[in-house]
N, C-alpha and C positions, 0 to 999 in steps of 0.2 A: 787527394788530401785525406787525412785521417779524421776521426770522429770530431775532435775538438776544433780543428781548423774549419770544418764544415759548420760547426755550431757558431763560430765567430761571426759569420755573415748575418745570422739571424738571432743574435744574442738578446736583442731587445723585443723580439716577438713573444707574445703571451700564449699563442696557440700551441699547446703541447703536441698536437697531432701533426702539425706542420713541422715542428722541430724533429719529431720522430721520423717523419718522412725523409728529412735531409740526411739522416744517418742509416736509414733502414737498408739500403742496398748493401752496405758494409756489414751490418748486423747479420743479414741473411747469409752473406758470403762466409762470415766467420762461423755461423751455426752449421752450415752445410754447403760446401763449395759446389755441390752438384745442383743446387737450387738456382734456376734461371727464370726470372720473371720479367715481363715487359708490360707494365701497367701504364705506360706513358700517356696513352690516349684514352684511357678509361674515364668514364663519367658515372657518378653514383648518386642516388637520391639522398644519401646521408652526407651532410656537409662535412662531417668529421673524416669520413673516408676520403672525400675529395681533398681535404687538407693534407692527408698523407700522400695522395697522388701528387699534389702541387709541390710538397717538400721533396718527394722522390725526383721530380723533374728538376728542381733546383740543384739537387745533388749532382745530377748528370751534367748540368751546365757548369757548375763549379769545377768538377773534375776535368771536363773538356778544356776549359780555359787554363787550368793549372798545368795539365800535362802537355799543352802546346806552348807553354811560356818559356822564354829564355831563362828565367829563374830556375825552373825545374830542370831544363836541359843542362844548364851550366853546373848546378850544384849536385845533381844526381851523378853526373859524369865525374866531377871532382871527388866526390865521396867514393865512387867506385874505384878510382885510381888510388886513393889513400888507403882504402880498406882491403884491396886485393892482396898486398903483401902481409897485412895484419892477420888475415884468416887463412894463410897458406896451409893446405892440407884439409881444409873444410870442404864438404860437398856443396855448400851454398854458393850460388852464382853471384859474382860480384855486382853484376848489373841489377839483380833483384835487391841486393843489400843496399846499394846506393839509392835506389828508388825509395825504399822503405825508410832508410835513415834520414833523408831530408824531410820526409813527412813527420817523423817522430820529433826531430829537432825543432821544427816550427811549432808543433803542439806544445812542446816544453817551453819554448820562448813565449808563447801566448800566456801560459800560466804564470811563469816566473816574472813576467813584466806586468802582470795584473790586468791583462786585456779581457780575460774571462775567468770565471770560477767553475770548477768541476761540480760543485754542489748544485749550482743553478742548472747545469746540464742534466744531471741525474734527476733533479726535481721535475723537470719536464717529462722525462720518461716515466717516472712513477705516477704522474698525473694522468696517464693514458689508460683507458679501459681496454683490457685484453679482448673483450668481445668485439670492439671496434677494429682492433688490429686484426683479429681473426677474420672478420668480414672482409677487410681489405685483401688479406692474403688469399682467401677463398675466391673472391672475385678475380684476383690477378692470376689464378690458376694453380695455386698450391693445394694439392689434394689432402695432405696430412701435415698439420701444423705442429705436431707434437714435438718434433726435434727442435724446431725453432724456439718454441716457448720454453723448453727445457734450458736451452742456451741463454735465452733472453732474461729469464728470471735469475739465473746465475750471474749474468753480466751486471744486472742492476744491484744485486745483493753484495757482490764482491767489491764493487766500487773500484775496480782495478785502475781506472784512468787517473785516480789520485796520484799514483806513482809516477805519472808523466811529469809532475812538477819537481821530481827529484832527478837532477841532472845525472847523477851517478847511476841511475836506473835505466838510462836510455839503451845501453847495450843489452840489459836483461830483457827489456821490452822487445828489442830486435830478435833476441833468441826465442822468445815465446812465439813470435810471429813465424819465424823460420821453422819452428817445431811442428807447424801444421803441414809442412812439406817434407822436412827431413827429420828422421828420428833423433839423431844426435848431432846437431849442426855445429856446435862449438865446444872446444875444450875450455877449461878454466883460464888457461893462458890466452886463448883467443879473446875471451870475454874481457879480460883485464886490459889487453892491448886495444880492443875496440873502444872501451871506455875512454882511454887516454885520447884516442884519435877523435872521438865524437865530442868530447868536452872541448877540445881545442877548436874543432870546426864550429861548434856552437858559438864560441866567442867571436869567430870571424863573421858569422851571420848576424849576431846580435844588433849591430848598429843599423842595419838596413833591411831586416827581414820583413818589416811591415809593408815594404814596397809591393810585394806580391799580392797582399790583401787589398791594397789600394788599386792595383792594376785590375784585379779580377772584379772588385767592387764597381769600378768604372765601366767595365764591360757588361756587367749584370744590369747596370742602370740604364744602358743605352740599347739593350737588345730588343 
C-alpha cells in the first residue's frame, strides 16, 4: 500500500511518531533504495523511538495482508492486462505498473471520498523532531542519515501527495514512480492513454474499494 492507505488505518491516532513509523519504510525506499533496515525487534529507552518501531511493524503487517489479498491479486492483474497495450514501446514492466496503479487509485479514492485528509497526514510528519528520527535510524543501523533527511525535508515541503486527490494526475504520479527505475518511462501519448484507462478503472473500483480496508482492519484486530 502507498502512504495514504497506510495512514488510513491510524488516522485517529495522535502519536506523530507512530504515524511516521507506518510510512517510514516507504520514505526510506524513496530516499535511497539501497537502504535496508530491520528494526522490527528493537527496543529503546526512548518511548518516541519505540513508537516509530511500533509504526514500522504496523506497516509490515498491513503490506503483508494487502499483498496476499484477493483484492490486490485481482485488480493488479486486471490493470496489468489493461495497461499492457496502452504502454506499448515503454520499458516499464506491466506487472510493476499494475501493482503501483492499484495502490495509487485507492489512495485517490480515500481522498476524493473524504475518508482522510492530506493536511492531517503532513501535520503528523511535521510534528516529529528530527533528532528522534535520527536516533531511530542510527539505532536501526543507518550510518549516514544525510541523504534520507534531504529527501524527507523535500517530501514534507513539496506536499506532493495533495496531487493524489486529482484523478487526472494518477498517470503522472505513476510516471514519477517509474522514473526512479527508468529514465524516460512514457511518452506523452502513453501518459494520455494511461489517464483514460486509470480514470475508467477508478470508477469500477469506487463502489467497493473500502472492502479491502475492512478486510485488513479485521485481520489487524485479531492478530
